[in-house]
C-alpha positions as MATLAB code, in Angstrom:
seq = 'MAYKTVNPYTGELIKTFPTATDSEVKDAIAAADTAFQGWKETSFTRRAEILANVSRILRERHTEFAKILTLEMGKLLTEAEGEVELSAKIVDYYVEHGEEELKPRELESKAYAPGHAKLVYQPLGVLYMVEPWNFPYYQIVRVAAPQLMAGNTLILKHASNVPQCAQAFEKLFLEAGLPEHVFTNIFASHDQNELILSDPRVKGVALTGSEGAGAAVASAAGKYLKKSTLELGGSDAFIVLEDADVDKAAQWAVFGRHWNGGQVCVSSKRLIVVDSVYDEFVKKYHEGVEKLKAGDPMDPSTTLAPLSTQSAVDTLGRQVDEAIAAGAHAEKVGPEVPSKGAFFQPTILTGITPENPAYTTEMFGPVTELYRVADEAEAIRVANGTPFGLGGSVFTSDHERAWRVSEKIATGMMFINHPTGVQADVPFGGINRSGYGHELIDLGIHEFVNIKLIAEPDIDDPF';
ca = [
      78.508  -58.738  -66.578;
      78.981  -58.788  -62.874;
      82.177  -60.365  -61.346;
      81.333  -62.059  -58.209;
      82.048  -65.067  -56.015;
      79.043  -67.114  -55.065;
      79.730  -70.338  -53.213;
      77.982  -73.012  -55.489;
      77.441  -75.394  -52.196;
      75.596  -72.684  -50.076;
      74.589  -70.097  -52.459;
      76.326  -67.586  -50.440;
      77.753  -64.401  -52.167;
      80.949  -63.833  -50.738;
      82.122  -60.689  -52.695;
      81.600  -58.659  -55.678;
      84.145  -57.173  -58.004;
      83.560  -53.897  -60.355;
      83.557  -54.348  -63.978;
      86.731  -52.306  -65.768;
      85.999  -49.325  -67.301;
      86.864  -48.558  -71.049;
      89.732  -46.419  -69.494;
      91.257  -49.118  -67.452;
      90.865  -51.532  -70.265;
      92.860  -49.300  -72.652;
      95.545  -48.619  -69.671;
      95.937  -52.271  -69.323;
      96.725  -52.794  -72.901;
      99.149  -49.756  -73.140;
     101.104  -51.204  -70.079;
     101.260  -54.705  -71.391;
     102.778  -53.473  -74.578;
     105.084  -51.289  -72.664;
     106.303  -54.508  -70.714;
     106.412  -56.556  -73.857;
     109.328  -54.333  -75.212;
     111.685  -55.434  -72.185;
     110.103  -59.144  -71.637;
     110.819  -60.011  -75.451;
     114.524  -59.485  -74.599;
     114.415  -61.342  -71.300;
     116.618  -64.504  -71.803;
     115.160  -67.912  -71.757;
     116.860  -68.825  -68.977;
     115.290  -65.846  -66.686;
     111.856  -66.581  -68.201;
     112.422  -70.519  -67.226;
     113.569  -69.426  -63.565;
     110.303  -67.318  -63.080;
     108.128  -70.187  -64.432;
     109.932  -72.627  -62.094;
     109.019  -70.293  -59.153;
     105.452  -70.416  -60.097;
     105.248  -74.219  -60.149;
     107.038  -74.466  -56.833;
     104.967  -71.904  -55.201;
     101.746  -73.940  -56.710;
     102.968  -76.942  -54.981;
     104.147  -75.627  -51.820;
     100.900  -73.960  -51.333;
      98.710  -76.350  -53.114;
      95.698  -76.515  -50.498;
      95.514  -72.835  -50.269;
      95.020  -72.486  -54.063;
      92.763  -75.487  -54.189;
      90.550  -74.138  -51.800;
      89.894  -70.893  -53.801;
      88.867  -73.392  -56.823;
      86.551  -75.177  -54.613;
      84.908  -71.902  -53.208;
      84.171  -70.130  -56.485;
      83.369  -73.119  -58.848;
      82.165  -75.636  -56.300;
      84.548  -78.674  -57.768;
      85.787  -81.338  -55.409;
      88.677  -80.245  -52.984;
      90.657  -83.460  -54.276;
      89.947  -82.472  -57.837;
      90.881  -78.952  -57.315;
      94.378  -80.098  -55.938;
      94.742  -82.328  -58.737;
      94.166  -79.455  -60.879;
      96.699  -77.451  -59.038;
      99.322  -80.157  -59.783;
      98.593  -80.446  -63.327;
      99.061  -76.911  -63.575;
     102.298  -77.100  -62.040;
     103.431  -80.102  -64.408;
     102.382  -77.831  -67.565;
     104.493  -74.911  -66.305;
     107.376  -77.586  -65.649;
     106.977  -78.785  -69.288;
     108.101  -75.398  -70.612;
     110.621  -74.803  -68.050;
     112.100  -77.774  -69.189;
     111.346  -77.619  -73.377;
     110.099  -74.518  -73.849;
     113.605  -73.032  -75.153;
     114.353  -76.031  -77.214;
     110.826  -75.594  -78.924;
     111.873  -72.204  -80.000;
     115.265  -72.784  -81.180;
     116.044  -71.635  -84.992;
     115.246  -74.624  -87.469;
     117.620  -75.026  -90.319;
     116.004  -75.960  -93.327;
     117.377  -78.256  -95.930;
     116.849  -76.281  -99.075;
     118.088  -77.199 -102.695;
     118.258  -73.328 -103.380;
     120.541  -72.551 -100.302;
     123.724  -73.684  -98.768;
     123.468  -75.640  -95.410;
     122.792  -73.092  -92.690;
     121.876  -70.215  -94.958;
     118.151  -70.670  -94.590;
     116.319  -70.891  -91.106;
     112.990  -70.188  -89.474;
     113.201  -68.279  -86.166;
     110.318  -67.999  -83.635;
     109.733  -64.696  -82.523;
     107.156  -63.420  -79.907;
     104.137  -61.335  -81.178;
     103.221  -59.058  -78.346;
     100.218  -58.705  -76.066;
      97.632  -61.404  -76.582;
      94.302  -61.748  -75.086;
      92.985  -64.914  -73.023;
      89.437  -65.335  -72.430;
      88.949  -68.136  -70.040;
      86.102  -70.231  -68.586;
      85.083  -71.338  -65.026;
      85.282  -74.996  -64.998;
      89.219  -75.472  -64.912;
      90.258  -71.819  -63.655;
      94.068  -72.332  -63.093;
      94.528  -75.228  -65.855;
      92.959  -73.166  -68.545;
      95.042  -70.055  -67.578;
      98.357  -72.001  -67.680;
      97.767  -73.881  -70.914;
      98.266  -70.443  -72.816;
     100.257  -68.465  -70.105;
     103.032  -71.136  -69.404;
     104.066  -71.650  -73.530;
     103.301  -67.886  -74.322;
     105.265  -66.318  -71.361;
     107.960  -68.633  -72.210;
     107.746  -67.562  -75.628;
     107.945  -63.709  -74.817;
     104.810  -62.661  -75.118;
     102.780  -60.571  -72.663;
      99.150  -61.501  -71.792;
      95.920  -60.063  -70.775;
      93.270  -62.173  -69.017;
      89.521  -61.865  -69.111;
      88.379  -64.812  -66.926;
      85.007  -66.103  -66.307;
      82.746  -63.792  -64.095;
      82.194  -66.368  -61.435;
      85.977  -66.997  -60.767;
      87.373  -63.549  -60.229;
      89.484  -64.614  -57.139;
      90.946  -67.590  -59.020;
      92.000  -65.032  -61.719;
      93.366  -62.527  -59.102;
      95.217  -65.418  -57.380;
      96.948  -66.299  -60.847;
      97.964  -62.573  -61.270;
      99.500  -62.548  -57.621;
     101.309  -65.673  -58.092;
     102.944  -64.468  -61.335;
     104.183  -61.519  -59.510;
     105.357  -63.480  -56.564;
     107.053  -65.498  -58.816;
     109.203  -62.861  -60.217;
     107.288  -61.680  -63.366;
     107.592  -58.130  -64.470;
     104.400  -56.170  -63.803;
     102.080  -55.833  -66.652;
     103.587  -59.100  -68.179;
     100.644  -61.026  -67.018;
      97.324  -58.813  -66.174;
      93.910  -59.611  -65.086;
      91.025  -57.405  -66.088;
      87.649  -57.564  -65.160;
      86.415  -56.967  -68.606;
      82.862  -57.115  -69.915;
      81.600  -58.885  -73.129;
      81.158  -55.805  -74.716;
      84.925  -54.844  -74.358;
      86.244  -57.736  -76.473;
      85.881  -55.626  -79.683;
      87.883  -52.737  -77.830;
      90.701  -54.828  -77.003;
      90.654  -56.858  -80.127;
      90.602  -53.398  -82.419;
      93.651  -52.105  -80.596;
      96.523  -52.711  -83.060;
      98.938  -53.523  -80.260;
      96.801  -56.840  -79.248;
      97.964  -59.277  -81.804;
      95.853  -62.360  -80.967;
      93.358  -63.985  -78.866;
      92.960  -67.389  -77.225;
      89.602  -68.404  -75.961;
      88.197  -71.363  -74.414;
      84.389  -71.386  -73.638;
      80.887  -71.903  -75.394;
      80.243  -71.743  -78.918;
      78.470  -68.506  -78.814;
      81.590  -66.996  -76.988;
      83.873  -68.515  -79.659;
      81.849  -67.338  -82.592;
      81.647  -63.608  -81.163;
      85.230  -63.552  -80.286;
      86.423  -65.144  -83.371;
      84.348  -62.772  -85.558;
      85.844  -59.670  -83.882;
      89.322  -61.090  -84.279;
      88.585  -61.826  -87.933;
      87.544  -58.382  -88.441;
      90.693  -56.732  -87.229;
      92.920  -59.567  -88.623;
      94.125  -61.137  -85.354;
      95.202  -64.707  -85.010;
      92.809  -66.649  -82.675;
      92.543  -70.261  -81.310;
      89.351  -71.663  -80.092;
      88.709  -74.485  -77.777;
      85.006  -74.812  -77.542;
      82.492  -77.399  -76.539;
      82.371  -81.339  -76.770;
      80.052  -84.197  -76.764;
      82.638  -86.904  -76.617;
      81.732  -90.433  -77.560;
      82.553  -93.249  -75.260;
      82.370  -96.371  -77.105;
      82.107  -99.916  -75.692;
      82.426 -102.777  -78.264;
      81.494 -106.351  -77.679;
      85.012 -107.495  -76.677;
      85.778 -104.600  -73.869;
      86.435 -105.265  -70.428;
      82.966 -104.428  -69.249;
      83.853 -104.141  -65.549;
      86.820 -101.477  -66.568;
      84.678  -99.790  -69.192;
      81.959  -99.081  -66.706;
      84.026  -98.125  -64.124;
      85.826  -95.546  -66.259;
      82.468  -94.452  -67.569;
      81.168  -93.202  -64.202;
      84.256  -91.282  -63.765;
      84.427  -89.880  -67.329;
      80.803  -88.499  -66.940;
      80.829  -87.285  -63.399;
      84.164  -85.618  -62.681;
      84.162  -81.944  -62.241;
      80.360  -82.519  -61.583;
      80.266  -83.572  -65.199;
      81.275  -79.993  -66.498;
      84.163  -80.834  -68.651;
      84.329  -80.028  -72.508;
      85.939  -83.687  -72.754;
      83.519  -85.358  -70.170;
      82.173  -88.521  -71.620;
      78.899  -87.376  -72.690;
      77.821  -90.162  -75.133;
      77.933  -93.743  -73.971;
      77.502  -95.763  -76.996;
      77.271  -99.724  -76.194;
      77.200 -102.645  -78.612;
      74.107 -104.721  -78.097;
      75.604 -107.806  -77.001;
      76.962 -106.068  -73.831;
      74.619 -103.528  -73.204;
      72.508 -105.045  -70.740;
      75.697 -105.896  -68.601;
      77.408 -102.473  -69.078;
      74.117 -100.471  -68.203;
      73.604 -102.285  -64.949;
      77.078 -102.087  -63.839;
      77.200  -98.377  -64.707;
      73.978  -97.918  -63.363;
      75.468  -99.091  -59.810;
      78.415  -97.084  -60.043;
      76.524  -93.646  -60.507;
      74.290  -95.137  -57.415;
      77.244  -94.923  -55.406;
      78.088  -91.127  -56.006;
      77.681  -88.830  -53.040;
      76.473  -85.256  -53.380;
      77.429  -82.903  -50.745;
      80.001  -80.352  -49.462;
      82.838  -80.399  -51.821;
      85.436  -79.599  -49.118;
      84.414  -83.122  -47.429;
      86.781  -85.779  -48.652;
      84.004  -88.223  -48.486;
      82.020  -86.185  -51.277;
      82.129  -87.693  -54.945;
      79.628  -85.636  -56.707;
      80.169  -81.748  -56.758;
      77.470  -79.124  -57.215;
      77.328  -77.347  -60.472;
      79.169  -74.026  -61.093;
      75.897  -71.772  -60.604;
      72.073  -72.253  -60.224;
      71.960  -70.741  -63.817;
      73.798  -73.974  -64.916;
      71.452  -76.081  -62.992;
      68.244  -74.300  -64.798;
      70.179  -74.365  -68.231;
      70.833  -78.257  -67.821;
      67.105  -79.030  -66.368;
      65.841  -77.066  -69.728;
      68.020  -79.525  -71.826;
      66.649  -82.382  -70.236;
      63.184  -81.417  -70.507;
      63.551  -80.552  -74.320;
      65.092  -84.055  -74.873;
      62.021  -85.804  -72.988;
      59.487  -83.601  -74.744;
      61.073  -84.927  -78.336;
      60.781  -88.515  -76.931;
      63.823  -89.357  -74.919;
      63.241  -91.363  -71.719;
      64.893  -89.936  -68.587;
      65.730  -91.876  -65.459;
      67.068  -90.330  -62.207;
      69.565  -92.342  -60.720;
      71.119  -92.357  -57.200;
      70.321  -90.925  -53.654;
      68.458  -87.885  -54.128;
      70.968  -84.828  -54.282;
      70.757  -81.921  -51.581;
      68.011  -79.295  -52.150;
      70.380  -76.535  -51.166;
      73.237  -75.520  -53.434;
      73.550  -75.793  -57.387;
      73.051  -79.670  -57.305;
      71.643  -81.725  -60.129;
      70.318  -85.151  -59.981;
      72.298  -87.621  -61.966;
      70.188  -88.635  -64.749;
      70.587  -91.141  -67.711;
      68.819  -90.577  -70.970;
      67.686  -93.354  -73.369;
      65.904  -93.439  -76.686;
      67.512  -90.427  -78.114;
      66.991  -90.197  -81.924;
      68.754  -88.120  -84.615;
      65.836  -85.567  -84.504;
      66.093  -85.139  -80.847;
      68.017  -81.850  -79.764;
      69.958  -83.842  -77.295;
      71.630  -85.750  -80.090;
      73.389  -82.687  -81.191;
      73.649  -80.742  -77.785;
      76.379  -80.715  -75.432;
      74.927  -81.010  -71.723;
      77.241  -79.728  -69.013;
      76.287  -81.615  -65.863;
      75.733  -85.058  -64.609;
      73.238  -86.226  -67.466;
      74.302  -89.287  -69.585;
      73.330  -90.082  -73.056;
      73.086  -93.764  -73.551;
      72.873  -95.479  -76.844;
      72.403  -99.070  -77.767;
      73.934  -99.807  -81.138;
      74.335 -103.076  -83.232;
      77.916 -103.177  -83.872;
      81.163 -101.395  -84.383;
      79.998  -99.561  -87.619;
      76.813  -98.372  -85.839;
      78.916  -97.235  -83.262;
      81.067  -95.114  -85.251;
      78.105  -93.603  -87.094;
      76.614  -92.609  -83.902;
      79.954  -91.130  -82.616;
      80.448  -89.192  -85.415;
      76.769  -88.038  -85.548;
      77.595  -84.725  -83.741;
      78.703  -81.398  -84.874;
      81.431  -81.384  -82.246;
      84.619  -83.062  -82.470;
      86.820  -82.703  -79.341;
      87.759  -86.012  -77.697;
      86.491  -89.708  -77.463;
      86.965  -93.026  -76.422;
      86.852  -96.599  -77.438;
      86.929  -99.549  -74.995;
      87.973 -103.066  -76.925;
      90.704 -105.893  -75.979;
      91.833 -105.634  -79.403;
      94.751 -103.351  -79.848;
      94.587 -103.127  -83.482;
      91.046 -102.699  -83.733;
      91.252  -99.856  -80.948;
      93.582  -97.945  -83.398;
      91.619  -98.621  -86.438;
      88.177  -97.397  -84.792;
      90.032  -94.474  -83.302;
      91.232  -93.379  -86.670;
      87.750  -93.420  -88.048;
      86.142  -90.916  -85.551;
      86.068  -87.352  -86.444;
      87.613  -85.552  -83.225;
      90.696  -83.971  -82.245;
      91.863  -86.564  -79.514;
      90.931  -90.154  -78.907;
      91.902  -92.407  -75.977;
      91.779  -96.044  -75.924;
      90.259  -98.030  -72.900;
      90.319  -94.624  -71.074;
      88.052  -91.634  -71.131;
      89.567  -88.544  -72.807;
      92.243  -87.091  -70.614;
      94.772  -84.240  -70.207;
      98.339  -84.594  -69.775;
     101.180  -81.797  -69.328;
     103.063  -83.575  -72.612;
     100.613  -84.104  -74.998;
      98.467  -81.664  -77.267;
      94.913  -80.639  -76.564;
      92.685  -79.420  -79.359;
      89.420  -80.241  -81.508;
      87.773  -79.882  -84.977;
      84.531  -78.824  -86.253;
      82.388  -76.820  -83.561;
      84.841  -77.857  -80.929;
      87.167  -75.117  -82.098;
      90.622  -74.978  -83.953;
      94.548  -74.724  -82.889;
      96.201  -76.741  -80.216;
      97.306  -75.884  -76.852;
     100.141  -77.588  -74.937;
     103.696  -79.003  -76.170;
     105.333  -77.387  -79.171;
     102.011  -77.013  -81.148;
     100.673  -74.743  -78.492;
     103.944  -72.664  -78.088;
     104.009  -71.905  -81.846;
     100.339  -70.712  -82.025;
     101.113  -67.361  -81.200;
     104.720  -66.601  -82.433;
     105.895  -65.237  -85.831;
     107.714  -68.256  -87.697;
     109.979  -65.968  -89.774;
     112.279  -67.441  -92.595;
     115.742  -65.960  -92.724;
     117.663  -66.924  -96.008;
     121.177  -65.805  -97.241;
     121.065  -66.642 -101.046;
     124.852  -67.439 -102.175;
     123.963  -67.360 -105.846;
     122.801  -64.456 -108.262;
     119.933  -65.977 -109.822;
     116.870  -64.563 -107.764;
     115.037  -67.586 -108.864;
];
């Protein structure tokens, strides 16, 4: 795989980067393991000071960091600045809560006197991070902030189209005071995943990416008995019930499907609308999509970003063609997008049957799957008719109904009267083909620590 910066808006090749050799990969692991021996003994206070420096620098130079995101993967500059701020908030969360979430936990056991049985949380060692291009900073921070606070050291393999984002974060950590080799970026190839995971000094892997990448890395991790967490794709349901605020639902649907160019695991990809409000909703949704303006992502007036690469455009085009061939109807919406750059025309697909490949395929970009259903029960069936299980939304004016429906959707996250969202202080994770494990809050920091029991029996009977 070639690491290179290609501007998605202009198609210009900006810079290329050499792939790491096997020797360089091994050296990086050795250095990270050596750094771990000191980092694990570093106080929580010092770790928190360094992370606080990270969030401070991100905020002080937010536009500088944001422009690298926009240059490499094409997201709107305003959205890039939002990602920088979200990353800073996640770091802040662990500065404030990390030590508390790793304090020993006293067990209430009938077999032991109070204080004689505890769980302690200890770092594992070197962790491998495999991260995607759609949120280059946020994806790093979701793993790095908690695991650095926990005392682990990290090796990052980022997506091949965002190498400067990866380098920027490695430099950021060093500038903030992190010791060398505690966080290391390497331009590794896919073929080197097994080389890394087979090394006994590497204790686990966190991956965010495609199903194929997740399966390959999890297989290698399993082969060498390494802990893994996977955040994979999603095909989030966006349910609109008959008692919903249709104006609000339509506005949120336009945003939920098209933010970040529609390239979000938790995009509102499948709009499932009850028959009695379907026509009104579709009219307003259509009007909202028509107002999107595709163009230069650095321009504040642009509201629809290009896709990350021309390859992404080609893949999405093939998926739409396959859906049409299987009986779906495709409607292109809004002004024609620029012919130059990795743009894709917003498209609405209707008439998708369970036999259509689109019914169970994630589409990464501004393509909307629209489903007309009779009632709440059918909406739930359609929502659950996917192999994924990441996020989802339900729109209704009935609070109790919203919670009841949310509990019936097979997914890791549900949001009421709002698209699936991300915050620094709520967990993130899915089920089924969307992966396993959690990131953020205490759930995330506990994924890669040794939860060790220390017990002091005060009785002679061993049982």
